[in-house]
Steps between C-alpha positions, in 0.01 A plus 500: 500500500638842414598730786387860536797640312451263207131580476581858402825438319505592128540165324776611264709637788441179695619286209810714451576476870505120513636433148867457601409217740270303267574167344595495131149404391326752725745771388405429141134557592590821683701631204205431265260688726732796548569522125138465385261568793207598277536185289515282813195673649308404186633142487359179641714296737552252216623768265749632754621150580559436128679829456730426795549135408367371830194341658172634641604376843825697485312817410269449801798438726658822376184692581491356851866596550388856442234463769215461255233226509548415134524619141166687491627722783822566306308608188277725711797661676670563165187643345445728799857628498495554123173688533667750730774558249360789295832645398663422166700179484815697425469720804352249741697192408864404502698812417748452213617837380643549154761761405232700306246527781416864589552603860121561535442127441786406732348711778146364450633142492706542815208655683259224393750228594578643841138577579403145416780357714393718794133404459580129475725523806227669698239243390704198598673637811420296810373766743495257793873445440547879475335544842719226647812670359398841635437356846838332498673824397326696776599245766855451378793580720716528185431474125748372240444575132679279249504610134746559217504680162168658397312359799749666734393845376138420588601352834702810582188716473309289758809476720539879514130562557475245783820638650344852493210381715718330757508141376847353558604354162790458259521416129772250414617465137827313577435130564780467760361787706147376449580151626679641804199715591259212436702282733434745784119484466247318720123473543473872580629607158382517138694435179356615166650377171416659165574330166297514180608151392515362853817313403765756601737307724623820676143554619384140559803404709479765774120468515544126563752568776266751666217245491725237656570742780127544566433836328170555316594494132318688221555460125399740226532324163328453163510118527308335785683168462849643489777412748451837670131437549571152641737658755243753630229476761303773316498532121388815315492460121515754223370454147753666272550359151852502361525676165781568252734771631326488840582155634525393865524766765445793264157377403412415861587818685163671479315192624754442775459862607124455516531204735761670720288816512214293644735375769617850586150649520390201714782564742424875517131424566586277794755741645323820397568720805874440524550477123318828439715682756820363346391585144419858601839534668678349200323736260603802709860379520524441123335834418809680633699346217274618216608798290247785474307550173634777280 
């Protein structure tokens, strides 16, 4: 039976999220659906099985692996999602820019792609898990952030904002330092790892150490079956689609920021009185370093 998060998860994002962990046969089905969702939505289970070179039973098993009861639910989910897609296929689909594209088309395509990723992330985000993560961050004696490359820039934003409201935290981008800090954690602490792929060893390793020491571990990743997700007590998933020229962390930053922003606002809500006082004091302190307008 599908859980609450799966019930509201856009089907295409859900398929992309589990695709790397599927068997060869199931991955072939996933690739067919992602390449031709409209055709699959209009196909019978027999037609899809023939197209994928597999059996009706395998198609049904694939659907159940997605948290669906069967193939009719898959067709309905695809049709519903396609019905919401009222933008042009060029601007709303996989972005593949050509050298002759005008900047106006580039801008519209980027906006459509990022808006869709943000909407899909919001639709599939497990809000119960978000609440659990916020509660853990509020209670934490100390918070470790583990991230590298593009994800580190996003993590730095949350780290600085939580630091400004009095939450003791540090962002580690060097794996040696990260492991050392993780080794000092216990049940009073929280460790949060951020990785689009969920396979970045420099993030997975310290998060695993922190969990072994008893800390509450949180993962923010695009792939719910990734090694990072398996290492975490609480998993928060994004729904960014890799596109040419914007692969990996670059394509994921806006969706990661959305998830981390939810965590920040949640912490501020639960610590409103003290957080508000510190934010006012910080604003006044920073204002002294702003140059006057001419």
